[in-house]
C-alpha positions as CSV (number, residue, x, y, z in Angstrom):
1,M,21.5,4.0,-9.7
2,A,21.4,3.2,-13.3
3,E,24.8,3.5,-15.0
4,K,25.2,5.8,-18.0
5,T,26.2,4.4,-21.4
6,S,29.9,3.9,-22.1
7,R,30.2,7.4,-23.6
8,G,28.7,8.9,-20.4
9,A,25.9,10.8,-22.1
10,G,22.4,10.0,-23.0
11,F,20.2,7.2,-21.6
12,S,21.6,4.4,-19.5
13,D,21.2,0.8,-20.8
14,E,18.5,0.2,-18.2
15,E,16.6,3.3,-19.4
16,K,16.9,2.2,-23.0
17,A,15.6,-1.3,-22.0
18,A,12.6,0.4,-20.2
19,M,11.8,2.4,-23.3
20,K,11.9,-0.7,-25.4
21,Q,9.6,-2.5,-23.0
22,R,7.1,0.4,-23.3
23,A,7.2,0.2,-27.1
24,D,6.6,-3.6,-26.8
25,E,3.7,-3.0,-24.4
26,L,2.1,-0.7,-26.9
27,R,2.6,-3.1,-29.8
28,A,1.2,-6.0,-27.8
29,T,-2.2,-4.2,-27.5
30,K,-2.2,-2.5,-30.9
31,G,-5.6,-3.1,-32.6
32,L,-7.2,-4.5,-29.4
33,K,-10.1,-2.8,-27.9
34,G,-12.4,-3.2,-24.9
35,A,-12.3,-6.4,-23.0
36,A,-9.6,-8.0,-25.2
37,K,-7.3,-5.1,-24.5
38,L,-8.0,-5.1,-20.8
39,A,-7.4,-8.9,-20.6
40,K,-4.1,-8.6,-22.4
41,E,-3.0,-5.8,-20.1
42,L,-4.1,-7.7,-17.0
43,E,-2.1,-10.8,-18.2
44,A,1.0,-8.6,-18.7
45,C,0.6,-7.1,-15.3
46,I,0.2,-10.4,-13.5
47,T,3.2,-11.9,-15.5
48,T,5.3,-8.9,-14.5
49,I,4.4,-9.3,-10.8
50,D,5.0,-13.1,-10.9
51,E,8.5,-12.5,-12.2
52,L,9.5,-10.2,-9.3
53,D,11.4,-11.7,-6.3
54,G,12.0,-10.6,-2.7
55,I,10.7,-7.2,-1.6
56,D,9.9,-6.2,-5.2
57,G,7.4,-9.1,-5.5
58,E,6.0,-8.4,-2.0
59,V,5.4,-4.8,-2.8
60,A,3.9,-5.6,-6.2
61,R,1.6,-8.3,-4.9
62,M,0.5,-6.1,-1.9
63,T,-0.2,-3.2,-4.3
64,H,-2.2,-5.4,-6.7
65,R,-4.3,-6.8,-3.9
66,I,-5.0,-3.4,-2.4
67,V,-5.8,-1.7,-5.7
68,S,-8.1,-4.6,-6.6
69,E,-10.0,-4.2,-3.3
70,E,-9.9,-0.4,-2.9
71,A,-10.0,0.8,-6.5
72,P,-11.5,-1.9,-8.7
73,D,-12.2,0.6,-11.4
74,L,-8.5,0.9,-12.1
75,A,-7.3,-1.4,-14.9
76,P,-4.1,-3.4,-14.3
77,K,-1.4,-3.0,-17.0
78,T,2.3,-2.5,-17.4
79,F,4.0,0.8,-17.8
80,Y,7.7,0.7,-18.9
81,G,7.7,-2.8,-17.6
82,F,6.3,-1.8,-14.2
83,P,3.1,-3.2,-12.7
84,A,0.6,-0.3,-13.1
85,Y,-3.0,0.7,-12.7
86,A,-4.9,3.1,-15.0
87,R,-8.1,4.9,-15.4
88,D,-9.3,5.7,-18.9
89,G,-5.9,4.6,-20.2
90,K,-3.9,7.0,-18.0
91,V,-1.7,5.5,-15.3
92,V,-2.6,6.5,-11.7
93,I,-0.4,4.1,-9.7
94,F,2.7,2.1,-10.5
95,V,5.3,0.1,-8.7
96,Q,8.9,0.6,-9.6
97,P,10.9,-2.5,-8.5
98,K,14.3,-1.9,-7.1
99,S,15.7,-4.5,-9.4
100,K,14.7,-2.5,-12.5
101,F,17.4,0.2,-12.0
102,D,19.4,-1.4,-9.2
103,T,18.2,1.0,-6.5
104,R,18.1,0.6,-2.8
105,Y,14.3,0.0,-2.5
106,P,11.2,-0.4,-4.6
107,T,8.8,2.6,-4.8
108,L,5.1,3.0,-5.0
109,N,4.4,5.9,-7.3
110,F,1.4,8.0,-8.1
111,D,1.2,9.7,-11.4
112,E,-0.3,13.2,-11.9
113,T,-3.8,11.7,-12.4
114,A,-3.8,10.6,-8.8
115,T,-5.7,13.0,-6.6
116,L,-3.3,13.2,-3.7
117,D,-3.1,17.0,-3.9
118,E,-2.5,18.5,-0.5
119,G,-1.7,22.2,-0.4
120,A,1.2,23.5,-2.4
121,M,3.3,20.4,-2.2
122,W,2.7,16.6,-1.7
123,P,4.6,13.3,-2.0
124,T,4.0,11.2,-5.1
125,S,6.6,8.4,-4.6
126,F,7.0,6.2,-1.5
127,A,9.9,3.9,-0.7
128,I,8.9,0.6,0.8
129,V,11.6,-1.5,2.5
130,E,9.2,-3.9,4.3
131,V,5.6,-4.9,3.9
132,T,4.0,-4.6,7.4
133,P,0.4,-4.2,8.5
134,E,1.2,-0.5,9.0
135,V,2.6,-0.2,5.4
136,E,-0.5,-2.0,4.1
137,A,-2.8,0.4,6.0
138,R,-0.9,3.4,4.6
139,V,-1.0,2.1,1.0
140,R,-4.7,1.5,1.3
141,E,-5.2,5.1,2.5
142,L,-3.1,6.4,-0.4
143,V,-4.9,4.3,-3.0
144,R,-8.3,5.5,-1.8
145,G,-7.1,9.1,-1.8
146,A,-5.6,8.7,-5.3
147,V,-8.9,7.7,-6.8
148,D,-11.3,10.0,-4.9
């Protein structure tokens, strides 16, 4: 897990770096609208995915492919340095690489705009330790459910 700062309080260095990345993301698209903004965000998402190695890259590439096929109306972008997919500017799905905060596994996450609601409680984050046909099928099902 992310280590705390030397004083033991506040945000970890990794969390601070993620917040800085988010500010950089917002600055990079400031003043852009429409197709220009979407193109810049797509470029940032692809660059982020290309920089990921191992299971992080596998999960990000699988997610990108599946979202492109199952939910083409979601716009690729980055979100705190994570590959993400949004509708009307609001993130629906994002991949948190394990390398970002030195965790055991990458996760596929669904933000509150995802429509995965199921009763009084439902999962919104899924650990992925291997990309298999079964995992791909489950991710497809989740992505379709998130945008219904």
